[in-house]
C-alpha positions as YAML, in Angstrom:
chain: A
units: angstrom
residues:
- id: 1
  name: UNK
  ca: [-19.16, -6.40, -5.90]
- id: 2
  name: UNK
  ca: [-17.47, -6.94, -9.54]
- id: 3
  name: UNK
  ca: [-14.64, -4.47, -10.42]
- id: 4
  name: UNK
  ca: [-13.14, -4.07, -14.07]
- id: 5
  name: UNK
  ca: [-9.44, -3.89, -14.35]
- id: 6
  name: UNK
  ca: [-7.45, -3.29, -17.43]
- id: 7
  name: UNK
  ca: [-4.58, -5.49, -15.76]
- id: 8
  name: UNK
  ca: [-6.76, -8.39, -14.72]
- id: 9
  name: UNK
  ca: [-9.99, -8.38, -16.19]
- id: 10
  name: UNK
  ca: [-13.20, -8.58, -13.92]
- id: 11
  name: UNK
  ca: [-12.78, -9.25, -10.27]
- id: 12
  name: UNK
  ca: [-15.09, -10.46, -7.54]
- id: 13
  name: UNK
  ca: [-14.25, -8.50, -4.51]
- id: 14
  name: UNK
  ca: [-15.97, -8.70, -1.19]
- id: 15
  name: UNK
  ca: [-17.06, -5.72, 0.70]
- id: 16
  name: UNK
  ca: [-14.27, -6.44, 3.56]
- id: 17
  name: UNK
  ca: [-11.65, -5.92, 0.96]
- id: 18
  name: UNK
  ca: [-13.26, -2.50, -0.24]
- id: 19
  name: UNK
  ca: [-11.57, 0.75, 1.41]
- id: 20
  name: UNK
  ca: [-12.96, 4.14, 1.31]
- id: 21
  name: UNK
  ca: [-10.79, 7.18, 0.78]
- id: 22
  name: UNK
  ca: [-13.02, 9.99, 1.61]
- id: 23
  name: UNK
  ca: [-10.35, 12.46, 0.41]
- id: 24
  name: UNK
  ca: [-9.51, 10.56, -2.67]
- id: 25
  name: UNK
  ca: [-5.54, 10.19, -3.16]
- id: 26
  name: UNK
  ca: [-3.38, 12.92, -3.96]
- id: 27
  name: UNK
  ca: [-3.44, 13.38, -7.78]
- id: 28
  name: UNK
  ca: [-6.70, 11.32, -7.85]
- id: 29
  name: UNK
  ca: [-9.38, 13.23, -5.53]
- id: 30
  name: UNK
  ca: [-12.17, 11.57, -7.39]
- id: 31
  name: UNK
  ca: [-11.24, 8.00, -6.56]
- id: 32
  name: UNK
  ca: [-12.86, 7.34, -3.29]
- id: 33
  name: UNK
  ca: [-13.42, 3.50, -3.38]
- id: 34
  name: UNK
  ca: [-10.41, 0.92, -3.95]
- id: 35
  name: UNK
  ca: [-10.25, -2.81, -3.62]
- id: 36
  name: UNK
  ca: [-7.42, -4.04, -1.46]
- id: 37
  name: UNK
  ca: [-5.91, -7.20, -3.19]
- id: 38
  name: UNK
  ca: [-3.40, -9.34, -1.34]
- id: 39
  name: UNK
  ca: [-0.98, -11.08, -3.65]
- id: 40
  name: UNK
  ca: [-0.45, -14.26, -1.20]
- id: 41
  name: UNK
  ca: [0.25, -14.88, 2.41]
- id: 42
  name: UNK
  ca: [3.93, -14.54, 2.21]
- id: 43
  name: UNK
  ca: [3.87, -12.02, -0.03]
- id: 44
  name: UNK
  ca: [4.61, -8.35, 1.09]
- id: 45
  name: UNK
  ca: [2.83, -6.58, -1.93]
- id: 46
  name: UNK
  ca: [-0.79, -5.98, -2.38]
- id: 47
  name: UNK
  ca: [-2.77, -3.96, -5.09]
- id: 48
  name: UNK
  ca: [-5.15, -1.37, -4.69]
- id: 49
  name: UNK
  ca: [-7.40, -1.42, -7.60]
- id: 50
  name: UNK
  ca: [-10.00, 1.57, -8.28]
- id: 51
  name: UNK
  ca: [-13.14, 0.34, -8.12]
- id: 52
  name: UNK
  ca: [-14.19, 3.16, -10.56]
- id: 53
  name: UNK
  ca: [-11.46, 3.55, -12.85]
- id: 54
  name: UNK
  ca: [-10.44, -0.05, -14.56]
- id: 55
  name: UNK
  ca: [-6.91, 1.57, -15.59]
- id: 56
  name: UNK
  ca: [-5.89, 2.88, -11.99]
- id: 57
  name: UNK
  ca: [-4.11, 0.78, -9.56]
- id: 58
  name: UNK
  ca: [-1.28, 0.76, -7.15]
- id: 59
  name: UNK
  ca: [1.24, -1.75, -6.02]
- id: 60
  name: UNK
  ca: [1.65, -1.25, -2.26]
- id: 61
  name: UNK
  ca: [3.94, -2.81, 0.20]
- id: 62
  name: UNK
  ca: [3.86, -2.57, 4.08]
- id: 63
  name: UNK
  ca: [7.01, -0.58, 4.68]
- id: 64
  name: UNK
  ca: [8.33, -2.25, 7.72]
- id: 65
  name: UNK
  ca: [9.18, -5.46, 5.64]
- id: 66
  name: UNK
  ca: [11.90, -3.62, 3.76]
- id: 67
  name: UNK
  ca: [12.40, -0.54, 6.15]
- id: 68
  name: UNK
  ca: [12.36, -1.76, 9.66]
- id: 69
  name: UNK
  ca: [13.35, 1.84, 11.15]
- id: 70
  name: UNK
  ca: [10.67, 3.50, 9.06]
- id: 71
  name: UNK
  ca: [8.60, 5.77, 11.67]
- id: 72
  name: UNK
  ca: [6.52, 8.85, 11.81]
- id: 73
  name: UNK
  ca: [3.90, 10.32, 14.22]
- id: 74
  name: UNK
  ca: [0.37, 10.74, 13.37]
- id: 75
  name: UNK
  ca: [-1.40, 13.80, 14.64]
- id: 76
  name: UNK
  ca: [-3.98, 13.46, 17.51]
- id: 77
  name: UNK
  ca: [-6.79, 15.05, 15.11]
- id: 78
  name: UNK
  ca: [-5.75, 12.45, 12.35]
- id: 79
  name: UNK
  ca: [-6.02, 9.47, 14.85]
- id: 80
  name: UNK
  ca: [-9.34, 10.83, 16.05]
- id: 81
  name: UNK
  ca: [-10.37, 11.31, 12.37]
- id: 82
  name: UNK
  ca: [-9.77, 7.76, 11.57]
- id: 83
  name: UNK
  ca: [-10.72, 6.35, 14.89]
- id: 84
  name: UNK
  ca: [-7.57, 4.70, 15.62]
- id: 85
  name: UNK
  ca: [-6.56, 3.41, 19.02]
- id: 86
  name: UNK
  ca: [-4.33, 1.18, 20.59]
- id: 87
  name: UNK
  ca: [-7.13, -1.61, 20.21]
- id: 88
  name: UNK
  ca: [-7.70, -0.67, 16.57]
- id: 89
  name: UNK
  ca: [-4.18, 0.33, 15.15]
- id: 90
  name: UNK
  ca: [-3.57, 1.29, 11.68]
- id: 91
  name: UNK
  ca: [-2.07, -0.64, 8.81]
- id: 92
  name: UNK
  ca: [0.43, 1.26, 7.19]
- id: 93
  name: UNK
  ca: [0.99, 0.80, 3.33]
- id: 94
  name: UNK
  ca: [3.38, 2.67, 0.72]
- id: 95
  name: UNK
  ca: [3.08, 2.96, -2.87]
- id: 96
  name: UNK
  ca: [5.70, 1.23, -5.03]
- id: 97
  name: UNK
  ca: [6.83, 2.15, -8.33]
- id: 98
  name: UNK
  ca: [7.98, -0.49, -11.04]
- id: 99
  name: UNK
  ca: [9.41, 0.85, -13.91]
- id: 100
  name: UNK
  ca: [11.83, -1.58, -16.10]
- id: 101
  name: UNK
  ca: [11.94, -4.24, -13.53]
- id: 102
  name: UNK
  ca: [11.55, -5.28, -9.92]
- id: 103
  name: UNK
  ca: [15.10, -4.70, -8.85]
- id: 104
  name: UNK
  ca: [15.00, -0.67, -9.96]
- id: 105
  name: UNK
  ca: [11.55, -0.49, -7.82]
- id: 106
  name: UNK
  ca: [11.28, 2.39, -5.69]
- id: 107
  name: UNK
  ca: [8.87, 3.08, -2.74]
- id: 108
  name: UNK
  ca: [7.44, 6.29, -1.56]
- id: 109
  name: UNK
  ca: [7.91, 6.80, 2.24]
- id: 110
  name: UNK
  ca: [6.94, 10.47, 2.06]
- id: 111
  name: UNK
  ca: [3.27, 9.74, 1.58]
- id: 112
  name: UNK
  ca: [2.01, 6.44, 3.45]
- id: 113
  name: UNK
  ca: [-1.41, 5.12, 3.23]
- id: 114
  name: UNK
  ca: [-3.02, 4.53, 6.57]
- id: 115
  name: UNK
  ca: [-5.75, 2.19, 6.98]
- id: 116
  name: UNK
  ca: [-8.51, 1.41, 9.51]
- id: 117
  name: UNK
  ca: [-9.42, -1.79, 8.87]
- id: 118
  name: UNK
  ca: [-12.37, -1.91, 11.34]
- id: 119
  name: UNK
  ca: [-14.10, 0.88, 9.54]
- id: 120
  name: UNK
  ca: [-12.73, 0.31, 6.20]
- id: 121
  name: UNK
  ca: [-11.49, 4.01, 5.86]
- id: 122
  name: UNK
  ca: [-8.20, 4.79, 4.54]
- id: 123
  name: UNK
  ca: [-6.06, 8.16, 3.62]
- id: 124
  name: UNK
  ca: [-2.63, 8.64, 2.21]
- id: 125
  name: UNK
  ca: [-0.95, 11.40, 4.23]
- id: 126
  name: UNK
  ca: [2.04, 13.48, 3.13]
- id: 127
  name: UNK
  ca: [4.70, 13.75, 5.78]
- id: 128
  name: UNK
  ca: [6.19, 16.97, 6.73]
- id: 129
  name: UNK
  ca: [9.79, 17.89, 8.36]
- id: 130
  name: UNK
  ca: [10.95, 14.46, 7.23]
- id: 131
  name: UNK
  ca: [13.85, 13.13, 5.19]
- id: 132
  name: UNK
  ca: [11.87, 10.47, 3.45]
- id: 133
  name: UNK
  ca: [11.30, 10.88, -0.19]
- id: 134
  name: UNK
  ca: [8.93, 9.56, -3.08]
- id: 135
  name: UNK
  ca: [11.62, 7.21, -4.40]
- id: 136
  name: UNK
  ca: [13.60, 5.30, -2.14]
- id: 137
  name: UNK
  ca: [14.94, 2.10, -3.48]
- id: 138
  name: UNK
  ca: [13.27, -1.03, -2.47]
- id: 139
  name: UNK
  ca: [16.14, -3.25, -3.23]
- id: 140
  name: UNK
  ca: [19.15, -0.99, -2.62]
- id: 141
  name: UNK
  ca: [21.50, -4.39, -2.52]
- id: 142
  name: UNK
  ca: [19.73, -5.81, -5.49]
- id: 143
  name: UNK
  ca: [16.91, -8.50, -5.67]
- id: 144
  name: UNK
  ca: [17.46, -11.26, -2.66]
- id: 145
  name: UNK
  ca: [18.46, -14.45, -4.18]
- id: 146
  name: UNK
  ca: [16.57, -17.68, -3.19]
- id: 147
  name: UNK
  ca: [18.65, -20.16, -1.29]
- id: 148
  name: UNK
  ca: [19.79, -23.06, -3.52]
- id: 149
  name: UNK
  ca: [18.57, -26.23, -1.98]
- id: 150
  name: UNK
  ca: [20.94, -28.84, -0.87]
- id: 151
  name: UNK
  ca: [18.72, -31.49, -2.17]
- id: 152
  name: UNK
  ca: [20.37, -35.02, -2.27]
- id: 153
  name: UNK
  ca: [23.50, -34.06, -0.30]
...
């Protein structure tokens, strides 16, 4: 499938990389199909590009890379609705906001995106009774520095 993106031009996306959001996303209820675009094997970031609106894309990240203690409970009804199980666990993503630069990026831990890769169905939920917010600093101690190589020594 070909998808238009204002940021990336025309993108060829396989059906296995298309996610269906039956309820849309909060604030974008009519947006029901997104392409999942990984940014490389060692890169924790990915993009969700709308299959309909070329100018709608989100940077997402697996939260556990940056917040190892991030946790929440999914209701039994939600688990059944998304057809999740121990054999078919969800993959969790959160939306990242990058304003001026990556160092000041924030991540929305209040509203994770839950993905069932078997059915290609996803849903963003809003957590209740939690201290998580929509603006957790992704790099509270600044950007990590690449280790300098000791080449030649």
